[in-house]
C-alpha positions in Angstrom: 31.5 -10.9 -34.3 29.5 -13.8 -32.8 28.1 -14.2 -29.3 30.5 -17.1 -28.8 33.4 -14.7 -29.1 32.0 -12.6 -26.3 31.3 -15.7 -24.2 34.9 -16.9 -24.7 36.2 -13.4 -23.8 34.2 -13.2 -20.6 35.4 -16.7 -19.5 39.1 -15.8 -20.1 38.6 -12.4 -18.4 37.1 -14.1 -15.3 39.7 -16.8 -15.0 42.7 -14.9 -16.4 44.0 -18.3 -17.4 43.4 -19.8 -20.9 43.6 -23.4 -19.7 41.1 -22.9 -16.8 38.8 -21.0 -19.1 39.0 -23.7 -21.7 38.0 -26.3 -19.1 35.1 -24.2 -18.1 34.0 -23.9 -21.7 34.6 -27.7 -22.3 37.0 -27.0 -25.2 40.8 -27.1 -25.8 43.0 -24.1 -25.0 44.4 -23.7 -28.5 41.1 -23.0 -30.3 40.1 -20.7 -27.4 43.2 -18.7 -27.8 42.6 -18.4 -31.5 39.0 -17.2 -31.0 40.3 -14.4 -28.7 42.8 -13.4 -31.3 40.0 -13.3 -33.9 38.0 -11.0 -31.6 41.0 -8.7 -31.0 41.6 -8.5 -34.8 37.9 -7.6 -35.4 37.9 -5.0 -32.7 41.3 -3.7 -33.6 42.3 -3.7 -30.0 44.4 -5.9 -27.8 42.3 -7.3 -25.0 44.8 -9.3 -23.0 48.5 -8.9 -22.1 49.8 -12.5 -22.3 53.0 -14.1 -21.1 54.0 -17.6 -20.4 52.8 -17.5 -16.8 50.6 -14.4 -16.7 47.4 -13.1 -18.4 46.0 -9.7 -17.6 43.3 -7.5 -19.1 44.4 -4.4 -21.1 42.5 -1.2 -20.7 40.4 -2.1 -23.7 39.7 -5.5 -22.2 38.7 -4.0 -18.9 36.3 -1.6 -20.8 34.9 -4.5 -22.8 34.1 -6.8 -19.9 31.0 -5.1 -18.5 29.7 -4.5 -22.1 30.2 -8.1 -23.0 28.5 -9.3 -19.8 25.5 -7.0 -20.4 25.1 -8.3 -24.0 25.2 -11.9 -22.8 22.7 -11.1 -20.0 20.3 -9.5 -22.4 20.5 -12.4 -24.8 20.0 -14.9 -22.0 16.9 -13.0 -20.9 15.2 -13.2 -24.3 13.2 -16.3 -23.4 11.6 -15.0 -20.3 11.1 -11.5 -21.7 9.3 -13.1 -24.6 7.2 -15.1 -22.2 6.3 -11.9 -20.3 5.5 -10.0 -23.5 3.2 -12.7 -24.9 1.4 -14.1 -21.9 -2.2 -13.0 -21.4 -2.7 -9.7 -19.6 -3.6 -10.2 -15.9 -6.9 -8.6 -15.1 -8.1 -7.5 -11.7 -11.6 -8.6 -11.0 -13.8 -8.0 -8.0 -16.0 -10.6 -6.3 -18.9 -9.4 -4.1 -19.0 -10.6 -0.5 -22.2 -10.1 1.6 -22.0 -9.9 5.3 -21.6 -13.1 7.3 -20.2 -15.2 4.5 -19.2 -18.6 5.9 -15.5 -19.3 6.2 -15.8 -22.4 4.0 -16.9 -20.2 1.1 -14.0 -17.9 1.7 -11.7 -20.9 1.4 -13.4 -21.8 -1.9 -12.8 -18.3 -3.2 -9.2 -18.5 -2.2 -8.9 -21.7 -4.2 -10.5 -20.0 -7.2 -8.1 -17.1 -6.9 -5.2 -19.6 -6.9 -6.6 -21.4 -9.9 -6.9 -18.3 -12.1 -4.0 -16.3 -10.7 -2.0 -16.2 -14.0 -5.0 -14.6 -15.8 -6.9 -12.8 -13.0 -6.2 -11.1 -9.8 -9.2 -11.7 -7.6 -10.2 -9.1 -5.0 -13.2 -9.2 -2.6 -15.7 -6.3 -2.3 -18.2 -6.0 0.6 -21.9 -5.0 0.4 -25.5 -6.1 0.8 -26.9 -8.7 -1.6 -29.0 -6.1 -3.3 -26.1 -3.7 -3.9 -23.8 -6.5 -5.0 -26.3 -7.9 -7.5 -26.7 -4.4 -9.0 -22.9 -4.1 -9.2 -22.7 -7.4 -11.2 -25.5 -6.3 -13.5 -23.8 -3.0 -14.4 -20.3 -4.6 -14.7 -18.6 -3.2 -11.7 -18.2 -6.7 -10.2 -17.3 -9.8 -12.1 -19.0 -12.2 -9.7 -20.8 -12.0 -6.4 -21.8 -14.3 -3.7 -25.4 -13.5 -2.9 -28.1 -14.8 -0.6 -30.8 -16.6 -2.6 -33.3 -16.2 -4.1 -32.2 -13.6 -6.6 -34.6 -13.1 -9.5 -32.5 -11.5 -12.3 -32.9 -12.7 -15.9 -29.6 -11.3 -16.9 -27.7 -13.3 -14.3 -26.6 -16.9 -14.1 -26.6 -18.5 -10.6 -24.5 -21.4 -9.2 -25.8 -22.7 -5.9 -22.8 -23.0 -3.6 -24.0 -23.4 0.0 -27.0 -24.3 2.2 -26.9 -23.2 5.9 -29.5 -24.4 8.4 -31.0 -21.6 10.5 -32.0 -21.7 14.1 -33.7 -19.4 16.7 -31.4 -16.9 18.4 -33.0 -16.6 21.8 -32.2 -15.0 25.3 -30.2 -17.8 27.0 -31.7 -17.2 30.4 -35.2 -17.9 29.1 -34.2 -21.2 27.5 -31.7 -22.5 30.0 -31.1 -26.2 29.5 -32.9 -26.3 26.2 -31.3 -28.0 23.2 -34.1 -27.0 20.7 -37.3 -24.9 20.5 -40.8 -25.1 19.1 -42.5 -22.2 17.4 -45.0 -22.2 20.2 -42.1 -21.4 22.7 -41.5 -18.2 20.9 -45.0 -16.7 20.6 -44.5 -14.4 23.7 -41.3 -13.0 22.2 -41.1 -10.4 19.3 -39.3 -11.4 16.2 -36.4 -8.9 15.9 -35.9 -8.0 12.2 -32.7 -6.5 11.1 -32.9 -3.4 8.9 -34.4 -4.3 5.5 -31.4 -2.9 3.6 -29.3 -5.5 5.5 -31.5 -8.5 5.0 -31.6 -11.0 2.1 -34.9 -11.5 0.3 -35.2 -14.9 1.9 -35.8 -13.3 5.3 -38.9 -11.5 3.9 -40.3 -14.9 3.0 -39.2 -16.2 6.5 -41.0 -13.3 8.1 -44.2 -14.1 6.3 -43.9 -17.8 7.2 -43.4 -17.0 10.9 -46.4 -14.7 10.9 -48.6 -17.4 9.3 -47.3 -19.9 11.9 -48.4 -17.7 14.9 -45.3 -15.4 15.5 -47.1 -12.1 15.4 -45.0 -9.7 17.4 -42.3 -7.7 15.6 -39.4 -5.4 16.5 -38.3 -3.5 13.4 -34.9 -1.9 13.6 -33.5 0.9 11.4 -30.1 2.5 11.1 -28.3 -0.4 12.7 -26.7 -3.6 11.6 -26.7 -7.2 12.9 -25.3 -6.0 16.1 -28.5 -4.1 16.8 -30.5 -7.4 16.5 -28.1 -9.0 18.9 -28.6 -6.3 21.5 -32.4 -6.9 21.3 -32.0 -10.7 21.9 -29.3 -10.3 24.6 -31.6 -7.9 26.5 -34.4 -10.5 26.5 -36.7 -8.3 24.3 -37.1 -10.7 21.4 -35.6 -13.4 19.2 -34.0 -13.6 15.8 -33.0 -16.2 13.3 -29.5 -17.0 12.3 -27.0 -19.7 11.2 -26.8 -22.8 13.4 -23.2 -23.7 12.5 -20.8 -22.6 15.1 -18.2 -21.8 12.4 -20.5 -19.3 10.8 -19.1 -15.8 10.6 -22.5 -14.6 12.0 -21.5 -16.1 15.4 -19.2 -13.1 15.6 -22.2 -10.9 16.4 -23.2 -13.1 19.4 -23.3 -11.3 22.8 -23.8 -12.5 26.3 -27.1 -14.2 27.2 -27.7 -15.5 23.7 -28.2 -19.0 22.5 -28.7 -20.4 19.0 -31.1 -23.4 19.0 -32.5 -25.6 16.2 -36.3 -25.6 15.6 -38.1 -28.8 16.4 -41.1 -28.1 14.1 -39.9 -25.7 11.5 -37.1 -26.0 8.9 -35.3 -22.8 7.9 -32.3 -22.6 5.7 -30.3 -19.9 3.9 -29.0 -20.7 0.4 -26.0 -18.8 -1.1 -25.2 -18.6 -4.8 -22.4 -17.3 -7.0 -23.8 -15.0 -9.7 -22.4 -13.5 -12.9 -23.8 -11.9 -16.0 -24.4 -14.7 -18.5 -23.2 -12.6 -21.5 -19.8 -12.1 -19.7 -19.6 -15.7 -18.7 -19.3 -16.6 -22.4 -17.0 -13.7 -23.2 -14.3 -11.9 -21.1 -15.0 -13.9 -17.9 -15.3 -17.3 -19.6 -12.1 -18.7 -18.0 -13.0 -17.3 -14.6 -16.5 -18.7 -14.7 -15.3 -22.1 -15.8 -12.8 -22.2 -13.0 -15.6 -21.2 -10.5 -17.8 -24.0 -11.8 -15.0 -26.5 -11.0 -14.1 -25.0 -7.6 -17.7 -24.8 -6.5 -18.8 -28.1 -8.2 -20.1 -29.6 -4.9 -22.4 -27.3 -2.9 -21.5 -27.0 0.8 -24.1 -27.9 3.4 -23.8 -26.7 7.0 
């Protein structure tokens, strides 16, 4: 028995007309009729009751029809089943996301996920830069976005974004101002977010501000960025944050707050994409290569 015999049988069973089935199969009716007789002979059962003007399935033919369709469906699915069985295993990987990541970086990560979707399922994982870097080092995360600088010999870093920073000040004290000088801030305290929340860069920034005459400090604990916003909104101090209005950090802004550029001081926050260099040449090679392409041009805001 050949598959063609089953295909011919199904065609005739669906049409119940040899001429119509022959046209569907692009063949003559006579050889089609002969193939059905060959199949009946091999099975030892009559499959059709035939007359000059009528064709009907016998009980055996009715029983064979779903079996024949199932066999043909299985044969027809061999190609895609083989593709499924031999394609690379899709791996779920996690990418670290520190708080306040700019929407433009989220868009780039979405592009990366689309680019590697056949090989990797990319999921985001939140945390502080310190915790996310540790998670990459011990293999729990494949990649992470992190606030630079990060000094880790085992990690490779791709610079992906530079964001200009400005002074976040009580709006009522700086009404009508479009920028500030450091001298304008000396009477205010610099409100620092909890150390566990802050990237290493802000420690450098704190030292710079101190050297430049900003001596007063308000040190917060057991609170997040919202706590810093409360201090500024209340007029008790100032902080430093992203100037770009599209920054996710603007979501922490409260009433009586303004973000102004510095006139005499340049502050910026750099963000990088990090991975373990031994994995970048091994199981994550395709992911890292795709990331290098997607993040080829660093974003400046």
